[in-house]
N, C-alpha and C positions, 0 to 999 in steps of 0.2 A: 300271361307271362310278361314280365317287364322287359322292354327292349333296351339294348345297349346302343344308344344313338350318339351321333356327333352333330355338330351344327349344320353340316351339309344335309344329312338325312332328315333332321328336324325341319329344315327349310323346305325340303321337298314335300314332307308329310303335311306341313302347314299349307303349302301351296295347293296340294291335291284336295285337302279338306275344304279350302276356300273355293276351289273350282266346283266341287260337289255341292257345297252349300249354295253357291251362285245358281247352279243349274236347278236345284230344288226350288229356290225362291223365284227364279224366272218362270219355271214351268207352273208353279203354284199361282203366280200372278196372272199368267195367261188363262189358266182354268177359272180363277175367281172372276176375271173379267168376262169370260164366256158365260159363266153362271149368271152374272148380273144382267147380261144382255139376253138371256133366255136360250142360249145355244147349248148343245151337248158338250160334255167334257172331252178333252183330249186324253186318250189313254196311252199306255206305254208305247205302242207301235207308232202312233202319231208323234209323240214327244221324242222318240228315238230318231225319227226322221228329222225333226227340227234341230236336234242336237248335231246331226251331221251337217246340216245347213249352217248352223252357227259356227261350227269348227272351221268351215271354209271362209267365213266372213272375216273382214278386218277387225270389226268391233269386238267380236267374241272369239277370235282366233286363239286366244290363250287356252281355250278348252282343249285344243289339239295336243297340248303339251302334257296333258293328264292321261293316264292309262284309261282306255275306253271302258274297261270292265267296271271301274269305280263309278263312272258316270251312268252306266247302264244299271248298276245296282241301286244307285240313288233314285233313278227314275222308277225302278221296280218298287222301291220303298214308297214313293209318292203314289204310285198306282194302287198299291195295297192300302195306303192310308185313306185314299178317296173311297175305295170299295168298302172298307170298314166303316167309314163315316156315313155312307148311305145304306148300310146294311140294317134292315129293320130288326134283325135278330140280335144285334149288338146292344147290350144294355147301356153302355156308356158311349153312345155315338157322339162324334164331333168331327168337324172339318179339319184337315191338316192346317198347321200354323207355319208362319215364316220362321226360319232358323236364324239365330244370332251368332255372331262370331264368338268362339271360345266356349260355347255352351253345347255340350253334346257332340263335339267334333269327332267324327269317326268315318272310316272308309272300309269297304269290304272288297276282298279279292276272292272271287269264286273259282279262279283257275290261274295257271301261270306261275304259281308259287311253288317253292320246294322247301322241305325241312330236312336238314342234315345235322344231327347231333344237337348242338346249341347255336345253330345258325339258321336263318330264314332268308330265302331268296324271294324278293318281291319285284315284279315287273317295273322297269324304269327307275328303280331305286338301287337294286343290287343286293348284296349280302348284308344282313343285319344280325348282330348277335343278340341273344336273349338269355335271361336267367331261367334255366329249365328247372322249375320248382317241383314238377311232377312228370311222370311218364305220359306220353301221348299214345293212348290205346284206341285202336279202331282206324277206320278209313277216314282221312282228313277230307272234309267237304268244302270248307272255306275258312278264310282268316279275316277277322275284323280287327282293325287297328283303331285305337281310341286314345285320347289324351285326357289325363286326370291331373290337373295342376300343371306342372312342367314335365311330367313323366309320360312316356308313351307305353302302351300296353298292347299285346296281341292276344286275342281270344281265338282259340282254335276250335272249330266245330267239327266233331267227328261223328261217324256213324258206326255203331257196333251192335252186335247181337247180344242180348242179355237174356239168359234163361231164368224165368221166374219159377221158383220152386212152389211146391204145394204148401198152402198155409194150414196150420193145424187149427181145428176148431177148439173152443174152450173146453169141450168135453174130452178131447183127446190129450190134453195137457196133463 
């Protein structure tokens, strides 16, 4: 769904995407340095601890202005990327790469959001309107906000039960 944003909302979204990108790059740099030195990787739990330390510091205190869920989800994404990169069963294995500004900017809210008609409530942002192009069917699990060009979009992930009917064989047709 395309969001109906104003300059204030877009500024917050850009700021949150920047903070999430910074955390990804900082955590990735730490892990790459550890790999070069022959140490084990820092996984989600250790990186989440470092995030709380960074939030309290003067240098990285700007991270505390961002909803913690966004940062946690970005660390989970990095954890998953490293696990996939070292998984022998993955045919296209590769180590995660650093993220650049404006390329694939996106943040995910796993909780704390609400959807009412054509409005979406997001933590630390507030109510944002959106163009409801189709019905939202099922239990909403999370919302991902992403930017394409100058427009912002919300992707709503839902869980629903779908009954799969019996397929007819070619002889029954």
